[in-house]
C-alpha positions as CSV (number, residue, x, y, z in Angstrom):
1,X,102.3,25.4,244.3
2,X,103.5,26.0,240.8
3,X,102.6,29.0,238.8
4,X,100.6,28.2,235.7
5,X,101.5,30.0,232.6
6,X,98.9,30.6,229.9
7,X,100.1,30.0,226.4
8,X,100.0,33.1,224.4
9,X,100.3,32.5,220.6
10,X,102.8,34.6,218.7
11,X,101.2,37.7,217.4
12,X,101.5,38.4,213.7
13,X,104.1,41.1,213.0
14,X,103.0,44.1,211.0
15,X,104.3,44.0,207.5
16,X,107.2,46.3,206.9
17,X,106.5,49.0,204.4
18,X,107.9,48.3,200.9
19,X,111.1,49.9,200.1
20,X,110.8,52.9,197.7
21,X,110.8,51.9,194.1
22,X,114.3,52.3,192.6
23,X,114.5,55.1,190.1
24,X,117.0,55.5,187.3
25,X,117.9,58.8,185.8
26,X,116.7,59.1,182.2
27,X,120.3,59.6,180.9
28,X,121.3,56.2,182.4
29,X,118.1,54.2,181.6
30,X,118.1,51.0,179.6
31,X,116.0,52.6,176.9
32,X,118.7,55.3,176.4
33,X,121.4,52.8,176.3
34,X,119.7,50.7,173.6
35,X,118.8,53.7,171.5
36,X,122.4,54.8,171.6
37,X,123.5,51.3,170.5
38,X,121.0,51.5,167.7
39,X,122.8,54.5,166.2
40,X,125.8,52.2,165.6
41,X,123.8,49.3,164.2
42,X,121.4,51.1,161.9
43,X,122.6,53.9,159.7
44,X,119.0,54.8,158.7
45,X,118.0,55.3,162.2
46,X,121.1,57.3,162.9
47,X,120.4,59.7,160.1
48,X,116.8,60.2,161.3
49,X,118.1,61.1,164.8
50,X,120.6,63.6,163.4
51,X,118.0,65.1,161.0
52,X,115.5,65.6,163.7
53,X,117.7,66.8,166.6
54,X,120.7,68.4,164.9
55,X,119.8,69.5,161.4
56,X,116.3,70.9,162.1
57,X,117.4,73.1,165.0
58,X,114.2,75.1,164.7
59,X,112.2,72.2,166.0
60,X,111.5,71.8,169.7
61,X,112.5,68.4,171.1
62,X,109.7,66.0,171.7
63,X,109.0,64.9,175.3
64,X,111.5,62.2,176.3
65,X,109.7,59.8,178.5
66,X,112.2,57.6,180.4
67,X,115.2,58.4,178.2
68,X,117.6,61.2,177.3
69,X,117.5,62.3,173.6
70,X,120.6,64.5,173.9
71,X,122.8,61.5,174.7
72,X,121.3,59.5,171.8
73,X,122.2,62.4,169.5
74,X,125.7,62.6,170.8
75,X,126.2,58.9,170.0
76,X,124.6,59.2,166.6
77,X,127.1,61.9,165.6
78,X,130.0,59.9,167.1
79,X,128.9,56.8,165.1
80,X,128.7,58.8,162.0
81,X,132.2,60.2,162.5
82,X,133.6,56.7,163.0
83,X,131.8,55.4,160.0
84,X,133.0,58.2,157.7
85,X,136.6,57.7,158.8
86,X,136.5,54.0,157.8
87,X,134.6,54.9,154.6
88,X,137.4,57.3,153.7
89,X,140.0,54.6,154.3
90,X,138.1,52.0,152.2
91,X,137.6,54.4,149.3
92,X,141.3,55.3,149.4
93,X,142.2,51.7,149.1
94,X,139.8,51.2,146.2
95,X,141.4,54.2,144.4
96,X,144.9,53.0,145.0
97,X,144.1,49.5,144.0
98,X,142.4,50.6,140.8
99,X,145.5,52.6,139.9
100,X,147.9,49.8,140.7
101,X,145.9,47.2,138.9
102,X,145.2,49.4,135.9
103,X,141.5,49.4,136.5
104,X,141.2,45.6,137.3
105,X,139.6,46.3,140.7
106,X,136.9,48.4,139.1
107,X,135.3,45.2,137.8
108,X,135.0,43.9,141.4
109,X,133.5,47.2,142.3
110,X,131.0,47.0,139.5
111,X,129.8,43.6,140.5
112,X,129.6,44.7,144.2
113,X,127.4,47.6,143.0
114,X,125.1,45.1,141.3
115,X,124.8,43.2,144.6
116,X,123.7,46.5,146.3
117,X,121.2,47.1,143.5
118,X,119.8,43.6,144.1
119,X,119.3,44.3,147.8
120,X,117.6,47.6,146.8
121,X,115.3,45.8,144.4
122,X,114.2,43.2,147.0
123,X,113.5,45.9,149.6
124,X,113.4,45.5,153.4
125,X,110.1,43.8,153.7
126,X,110.1,40.4,155.4
127,X,108.0,38.9,152.6
128,X,108.4,41.0,149.5
129,X,106.3,40.5,146.4
130,X,107.3,38.1,143.7
131,X,108.1,40.8,141.2
132,X,110.8,42.0,143.5
133,X,112.1,38.6,144.7
134,X,112.8,37.1,141.2
135,X,114.9,39.9,139.6
136,X,116.8,40.4,142.9
137,X,117.6,36.7,143.1
138,X,118.8,36.6,139.5
139,X,120.9,39.7,139.7
140,X,122.4,38.6,143.1
141,X,123.5,35.2,141.8
142,X,124.7,36.6,138.5
143,X,126.9,39.0,140.5
144,X,128.1,36.3,142.9
145,X,129.1,34.0,140.1
146,X,130.9,36.8,138.3
147,X,132.8,37.7,141.4
148,X,133.9,34.1,141.9
149,X,135.0,33.9,138.3
150,X,136.9,37.2,138.5
151,X,138.6,36.3,141.8
152,X,139.6,32.9,140.3
153,X,141.0,34.6,137.3
154,X,143.0,37.1,139.4
155,X,144.5,34.2,141.4
156,X,145.2,32.4,138.1
157,X,147.1,35.3,136.7
158,X,148.9,36.0,140.0
159,X,150.5,32.5,140.0
160,X,151.3,32.7,136.3
161,X,149.2,29.6,135.5
162,X,148.3,28.6,132.0
163,X,151.7,29.1,130.2
164,X,152.0,30.6,126.8
165,X,149.2,29.9,124.4
166,X,148.0,31.8,121.4
167,X,144.4,31.2,122.3
168,X,144.5,31.4,126.1
169,X,141.2,32.9,127.4
170,X,141.2,36.3,129.1
171,X,139.5,36.5,132.5
172,X,137.3,39.2,130.9
173,X,135.9,36.6,128.5
174,X,132.3,35.5,129.3
175,X,131.8,38.1,132.0
176,X,132.0,41.4,130.1
177,X,131.9,40.1,126.6
178,X,135.6,40.9,125.8
179,X,137.9,38.6,124.0
180,X,141.6,38.1,124.7
181,X,144.2,39.1,122.2
182,X,146.0,36.1,120.7
183,X,149.7,35.7,121.3
184,X,149.6,36.8,125.0
185,X,150.2,34.5,127.9
186,X,148.1,34.2,131.0
187,X,150.6,36.5,132.8
188,X,150.4,39.1,130.1
189,X,146.8,39.6,129.3
190,X,145.5,42.7,127.4
191,X,143.2,44.8,129.5
192,X,140.5,47.1,128.1
193,X,142.9,50.1,128.3
194,X,145.3,48.5,125.9
195,X,148.0,47.9,128.5
196,X,149.0,44.6,129.9
197,X,147.9,43.1,133.2
198,X,150.8,41.3,134.7
199,X,151.2,38.8,137.6
200,X,152.6,41.7,139.7
201,X,149.5,43.7,139.2
202,X,147.3,40.7,140.0
203,X,149.2,40.3,143.3
204,X,148.8,44.0,144.0
205,X,145.0,43.6,143.4
206,X,144.8,40.7,145.8
207,X,146.8,42.6,148.4
208,X,144.5,45.6,148.2
209,X,141.4,43.3,148.4
210,X,142.9,41.8,151.6
211,X,143.5,45.2,153.1
212,X,139.9,46.2,152.3
213,X,138.8,43.1,154.1
214,X,140.9,44.0,157.1
215,X,139.4,47.5,157.1
216,X,135.9,46.0,157.1
217,X,136.7,43.6,159.9
218,X,138.4,46.4,161.9
219,X,135.4,48.7,161.5
220,X,133.1,46.0,162.8
221,X,135.5,45.3,165.7
222,X,135.4,49.0,166.6
223,X,131.6,49.1,166.6
224,X,131.4,45.9,168.7
225,X,134.0,47.4,171.1
226,X,131.9,50.5,171.5
227,X,128.9,48.3,172.2
228,X,130.7,46.1,174.7
229,X,132.6,48.8,176.5
230,X,131.2,52.4,176.8
231,X,127.7,51.2,176.0
232,X,127.9,48.2,178.4
233,X,125.4,48.0,181.3
234,X,128.4,48.6,183.7
235,X,129.9,51.7,182.2
236,X,126.9,53.4,180.6
237,X,125.5,55.0,183.8
238,X,128.8,57.0,184.1
239,X,127.9,59.8,181.7
240,X,131.0,61.8,182.7
241,X,133.2,59.1,181.1
242,X,131.2,58.8,177.9
243,X,133.4,59.6,174.9
244,X,130.5,60.7,172.9
245,X,129.7,63.5,175.4
246,X,133.4,64.4,175.8
247,X,133.9,65.3,172.1
248,X,131.3,67.9,171.5
249,X,131.7,70.9,169.3
250,X,130.0,74.3,169.5
251,X,126.9,73.4,167.6
252,X,126.4,70.1,169.3
253,X,126.9,71.7,172.7
254,X,124.2,74.2,171.8
255,X,121.8,71.6,170.6
256,X,122.4,69.4,173.7
257,X,121.6,72.3,175.9
258,X,118.4,73.0,174.1
259,X,117.2,69.4,174.2
260,X,117.9,69.0,177.9
261,X,116.0,72.3,178.6
262,X,113.0,71.0,176.7
263,X,112.6,67.3,176.8
264,X,111.4,66.8,180.4
265,X,109.3,69.9,180.9
266,X,105.7,69.9,182.2
267,X,105.0,72.6,179.6
268,X,104.8,70.8,176.3
269,X,105.2,72.9,173.1
270,X,103.4,70.9,170.4
271,X,102.7,71.0,166.7
272,X,99.0,71.2,165.9
273,X,99.1,68.0,163.8
274,X,101.1,66.0,166.4
275,X,100.1,67.1,169.9
276,X,101.2,63.9,171.7
277,X,104.4,63.4,169.7
278,X,106.8,61.5,172.0
279,X,104.2,59.7,174.0
280,X,103.8,56.8,171.7
281,X,100.7,55.4,170.0
282,X,97.2,56.3,171.1
283,X,95.5,53.4,172.9
284,X,91.8,53.6,173.0
285,X,91.4,57.4,173.5
286,X,87.9,58.1,174.8
287,X,85.6,61.0,175.8
288,X,82.8,60.8,178.3
289,X,80.0,63.3,179.0
290,X,77.9,63.0,182.2
291,X,74.8,65.1,183.0
292,X,75.1,66.7,186.5
293,X,71.9,66.3,188.6
294,X,71.7,67.7,192.1
295,X,70.8,65.4,194.9
296,X,68.1,66.8,197.1
297,X,69.5,64.9,200.1
298,X,72.9,66.4,199.9
299,X,74.3,69.8,200.3
300,X,75.3,71.3,197.0
301,X,78.9,72.6,196.6
302,X,80.6,74.1,193.5
303,X,82.2,71.4,191.4
304,X,85.3,72.8,189.7
305,X,87.8,71.1,187.5
306,X,90.4,71.5,190.2
307,X,88.1,69.8,192.8
308,X,87.7,66.7,190.6
309,X,91.5,66.5,189.9
310,X,92.3,66.9,193.6
311,X,89.9,64.0,194.4
312,X,91.4,61.7,191.7
313,X,95.0,62.3,192.4
314,X,95.2,60.8,195.9
315,X,93.5,57.7,194.6
316,X,96.1,57.3,191.9
317,X,98.9,57.9,194.4
318,X,97.5,54.9,196.4
319,X,98.5,52.6,193.6
320,X,102.1,53.0,194.7
321,X,101.3,51.2,198.0
322,X,101.7,47.5,198.2
323,X,101.4,44.7,200.7
324,X,105.2,44.0,200.5
325,X,107.0,42.1,203.1
326,X,110.6,41.9,203.9
327,X,110.8,38.3,202.7
328,X,108.9,38.9,199.4
329,X,109.3,42.5,198.3
330,X,106.9,43.6,195.6
331,X,108.5,44.7,192.3
332,X,105.4,45.9,190.5
333,X,106.2,49.0,188.4
334,X,103.1,50.7,189.8
335,X,105.3,51.5,192.8
336,X,107.2,53.9,190.6
337,X,104.0,55.6,189.3
338,X,104.6,59.2,188.2
339,X,101.8,61.7,188.4
340,X,102.2,65.3,187.3
341,X,100.3,68.1,185.7
342,X,101.2,69.2,182.2
343,X,100.0,72.0,180.0
344,X,100.0,71.8,176.2
345,X,100.8,75.0,174.3
346,X,101.0,75.4,170.5
347,X,104.3,76.5,169.2
348,X,102.8,79.0,166.8
349,X,103.5,82.5,167.7
350,X,107.1,82.0,169.0
351,X,109.8,84.0,167.3
352,X,112.7,82.0,168.7
353,X,113.1,78.6,170.1
354,X,114.7,80.1,173.2
355,X,111.5,82.1,174.0
356,X,109.5,79.0,175.0
357,X,108.0,79.8,178.4
358,X,109.7,77.1,180.5
359,X,110.3,79.3,183.6
360,X,108.6,77.8,186.6
361,X,106.6,80.9,187.4
362,X,105.3,81.1,183.8
363,X,104.3,77.5,183.8
364,X,102.4,77.9,187.1
365,X,100.5,80.8,185.6
366,X,99.6,78.6,182.6
367,X,98.6,75.7,184.8
368,X,96.4,77.8,187.1
369,X,94.5,79.3,184.2
370,X,94.3,76.3,181.9
371,X,92.9,73.9,184.5
372,X,89.5,75.6,184.5
373,X,89.4,76.2,180.7
374,X,87.2,74.3,178.3
375,X,90.3,74.3,176.1
376,X,91.1,74.4,172.5
377,X,94.8,75.1,171.8
378,X,95.9,75.3,175.4
379,X,95.0,72.2,177.3
380,X,95.7,71.1,180.9
381,X,96.2,67.3,181.6
382,X,96.9,65.2,184.6
383,X,99.5,62.8,183.3
384,X,100.0,59.4,184.8
385,X,103.1,57.5,183.7
386,X,104.3,54.0,184.3
387,X,107.8,53.0,183.1
388,X,108.0,49.3,182.9
389,X,110.6,46.8,181.6
390,X,113.5,49.2,182.5
391,X,111.8,52.1,180.8
392,X,111.4,50.2,177.6
393,X,107.6,50.0,178.0
394,X,106.1,53.4,178.8
395,X,102.4,53.7,179.5
396,X,101.0,57.3,179.8
397,X,97.5,58.3,180.6
398,X,96.5,61.9,179.9
399,X,93.4,62.9,181.8
400,X,91.4,66.1,181.9
401,X,88.0,67.1,183.2
402,X,85.7,70.0,182.4
403,X,82.4,71.1,183.9
404,X,80.1,73.4,182.0
405,X,76.4,73.7,181.5
406,X,75.5,71.1,184.1
407,X,77.6,68.6,182.2
408,X,80.8,66.9,183.3
409,X,83.2,66.0,180.4
410,X,86.1,63.6,180.7
411,X,88.9,63.2,178.3
412,X,91.2,60.2,178.7
413,X,94.0,59.7,176.2
414,X,96.1,56.7,177.0
415,X,99.4,56.3,175.0
416,X,101.9,53.5,174.9
417,X,105.5,53.5,173.9
418,X,106.4,50.0,172.8
419,X,109.8,48.4,173.6
420,X,112.9,49.2,171.7
421,X,113.4,47.4,168.4
422,X,114.7,43.8,168.6
423,X,117.9,44.4,166.7
424,X,118.8,47.2,169.2
425,X,118.1,44.9,172.1
426,X,120.4,42.3,170.6
427,X,123.4,44.7,170.6
428,X,125.1,43.1,173.6
429,X,124.5,39.6,172.1
430,X,125.9,40.6,168.7
431,X,129.0,42.3,170.2
432,X,129.7,39.3,172.5
433,X,129.4,36.8,169.6
434,X,131.6,38.8,167.2
435,X,134.3,39.6,169.8
436,X,134.6,36.0,170.8
437,X,134.4,34.6,167.3
438,X,137.4,32.8,165.6
439,X,139.5,34.4,162.9
440,X,137.8,32.3,160.4
441,X,134.4,33.5,161.6
442,X,135.5,37.2,161.4
443,X,136.9,36.5,157.9
444,X,133.6,35.0,156.9
445,X,132.0,38.2,157.9
446,X,134.4,40.6,156.2
447,X,135.2,38.9,152.9
448,X,131.6,38.8,151.4
449,X,131.3,42.6,152.2
450,X,134.5,43.6,150.3
451,X,132.9,43.9,146.8
452,X,130.1,46.2,148.0
453,X,132.2,48.1,150.5
454,X,133.2,50.8,148.0
455,X,129.6,51.4,146.9
456,X,128.4,51.5,150.5
457,X,131.2,54.0,151.4
458,X,130.2,56.2,148.4
459,X,126.5,56.1,149.4
460,X,127.5,57.2,153.0
461,X,129.6,60.0,151.6
462,X,126.7,61.0,149.3
463,X,124.3,61.2,152.2
464,X,126.8,63.3,154.2
465,X,127.2,65.7,151.2
466,X,123.4,66.0,151.0
467,X,123.3,66.6,154.8
468,X,126.0,69.2,154.6
469,X,124.2,71.0,151.7
470,X,121.0,71.1,153.7
471,X,122.8,72.3,156.8
472,X,124.3,75.2,154.9
473,X,121.3,76.2,152.7
474,X,118.1,75.2,154.6
475,X,118.2,78.3,156.9
476,X,117.0,76.4,159.9
477,X,119.1,78.5,162.3
478,X,116.9,81.6,161.7
479,X,113.6,79.8,161.0
480,X,110.5,80.2,163.1
481,X,110.2,77.6,165.8
482,X,108.3,74.4,165.0
483,X,106.8,71.7,167.2
484,X,108.4,68.3,167.2
485,X,107.9,66.3,164.0
486,X,109.3,62.9,165.2
487,X,110.4,61.4,168.4
488,X,113.7,59.4,168.3
489,X,112.1,57.1,170.9
490,X,109.2,56.4,168.6
491,X,111.5,55.9,165.7
492,X,113.4,53.2,167.6
493,X,110.3,51.4,168.9
494,X,109.2,48.0,167.8
495,X,105.7,47.6,166.2
496,X,104.5,45.7,169.3
497,X,105.7,44.1,172.5
498,X,105.7,40.6,173.8
499,X,102.6,38.9,175.2
500,X,103.8,39.7,178.7
501,X,104.3,43.3,177.9
502,X,100.9,43.6,176.3
503,X,99.4,42.1,179.4
504,X,101.2,44.7,181.5
505,X,99.9,47.5,179.3
506,X,96.3,46.3,179.8
507,X,96.9,45.9,183.5
508,X,98.3,49.4,183.9
509,X,95.6,51.0,181.8
510,X,92.7,49.2,183.5
511,X,94.0,50.1,186.9
512,X,94.6,53.7,186.2
513,X,91.3,54.2,184.4
514,X,89.4,52.5,187.2
515,X,90.9,54.8,189.7
516,X,90.0,57.8,187.5
517,X,86.4,56.6,187.4
518,X,86.4,56.0,191.1
519,X,87.8,59.5,191.8
520,X,85.3,61.3,189.5
521,X,82.4,59.5,191.1
522,X,83.7,60.4,194.6
523,X,84.0,64.1,193.5
524,X,80.4,64.0,192.3
525,X,79.1,62.6,195.6
526,X,81.1,65.1,197.7
527,X,79.7,68.0,195.6
528,X,76.2,66.8,196.2
529,X,75.3,65.4,192.8
530,X,73.3,62.2,192.6
531,X,74.6,59.3,190.8
532,X,71.8,56.9,191.4
533,X,72.2,53.2,191.7
534,X,74.5,52.5,188.9
535,X,77.7,50.6,188.5
536,X,80.2,51.8,185.9
537,X,83.0,49.9,184.6
538,X,85.1,51.1,181.7
539,X,86.6,48.4,179.5
540,X,89.1,48.9,176.7
541,X,87.9,47.4,173.4
542,X,89.9,46.8,170.3
543,X,88.3,49.5,168.1
544,X,89.2,52.3,170.4
545,X,85.8,52.7,172.0
546,X,84.5,52.4,175.5
547,X,82.1,49.9,176.9
548,X,79.9,51.1,179.8
549,X,78.6,47.9,181.3
550,X,75.9,49.3,183.5
551,X,74.4,52.8,183.8
552,X,71.5,53.6,186.0
553,X,69.7,56.9,186.6
554,X,72.4,59.0,184.9
555,X,73.1,60.2,181.4
556,X,76.3,59.3,179.5
557,X,77.5,60.2,176.1
558,X,80.5,58.4,174.7
559,X,82.4,59.6,171.6
560,X,83.3,62.8,170.0
561,X,79.9,63.3,168.4
562,X,77.7,61.9,171.2
563,X,75.1,63.9,173.1
564,X,73.7,63.3,176.5
565,X,69.9,62.7,176.9
566,X,67.8,61.6,179.9
567,X,66.5,58.1,179.6
568,X,65.0,57.7,183.1
569,X,63.5,59.8,185.9
570,X,66.1,60.7,188.5
571,X,66.0,58.9,191.8
572,X,65.6,61.1,194.8
573,X,67.8,60.7,197.9
574,X,71.2,59.4,198.6
575,X,72.2,55.9,197.9
576,X,74.3,54.2,200.5
577,X,75.4,51.5,198.1
578,X,76.8,54.0,195.6
579,X,80.3,52.6,195.3
580,X,82.5,52.3,192.3
581,X,82.9,48.9,190.8
């Protein structure tokens, strides 16, 4: 007789735990790389970085969330050195060319200066007003036509065209209001200085202009080579091979050391007017006051600030968990959620920047005492940070709780760092396109920039002279310490992110704030305080307020000037359905 075998269906295999979220060191993050690239592409941004982190050495560095400000500073100084070297070469060519051409090239320089003035009149707005557009348009085209005429006249004289004629026109006629002297040929024209401008000098002028164009093209090639090599995604994580960090002087080495000692500390030294400098823009900051009412059916326990935070934190840590499988691993950035406790201290009172109390034992003392304080200047926060989009989108939620006078006060201050500016993100694309462009394309880039290259170089040298004067005379080295005034990350941020990024911001904030509400409610229940039959759901609204959808048998006050009053008789007894929404 055969043995019957019962069919046993295959049992579901337990899901394998998700792999830990990959972490990238701040110095190698994508945000750091793009900010470093921005120092080569935008001289205005570069100057702001140097002013904040190098010139004003009395200022403590702003918290650097997801990036390394010291590496950005190193590249900003390197980009300035390279730019000044090329500016010196270009100005030298203009000076030599002006001497060889007996001042002829100065007319090119003057018209190029007019082009720069036209750009200044128009401004940087995408849609400037009409009173700026019209004069800028007229001056720009007047200068362009003048440059074309002047270049044609130079070529005309270089080839000796026109022959001898007592009434031959000078290339200065019609542009600068001068008239030619009769009896001179086109190859022997009288210039304003009273000497003659010969064909040889015209050829020298053209040669110098060609050399200036080569310098402009070579400068651009060096910038794009830096973007595509040491700032490439492949090489940038290797900080040891970074040329910007290899060529550091004494002052830069000192400033880098200070920035690295300050930028990632849990103890935040702040300026009173800018406490959250570096965290981005405030996003619906709100304050909530709840009246504490004992529940007769539960045993009362002391409700401290620490007890509430210790209840909230595990719930926030659960957001790192996911139902990931080996086949479809979850890539949600909440897996890399960072939770820490930070203490804000005002910088006033310090005599030296080096005296900031960053030692671990000092911070622990501040943290222990500040967590139970009602707080004014010194404030303790639980900080929850999510770095999305390769640390380009940083969402931080600062949460603190305080119990006093049978009231529970919550402060929630969400902040959002928007992605890096679009022109910085296009650095790889710009470098790739230029490096693979044809000679004609590179010439089309360089030639139009020749006339204004001298004025641009002079402007750069003028800014450097002003910077050097302030460095020598401002007395920042011996000044009293100051809190951070600006964050280089905020300076390099775009006004807003894409629709996907804004959706992620809302998702992160709603999730974190819901867990905070869940944890606070759980802490109230455990301490024996009744909550009644109410369902609370906090929703961000556009005007920065908070919408409490449903409140039952409890008193809530929302806003900085709100007060809590009782609107209903308390319900006795425990409620088994008291669950957070």
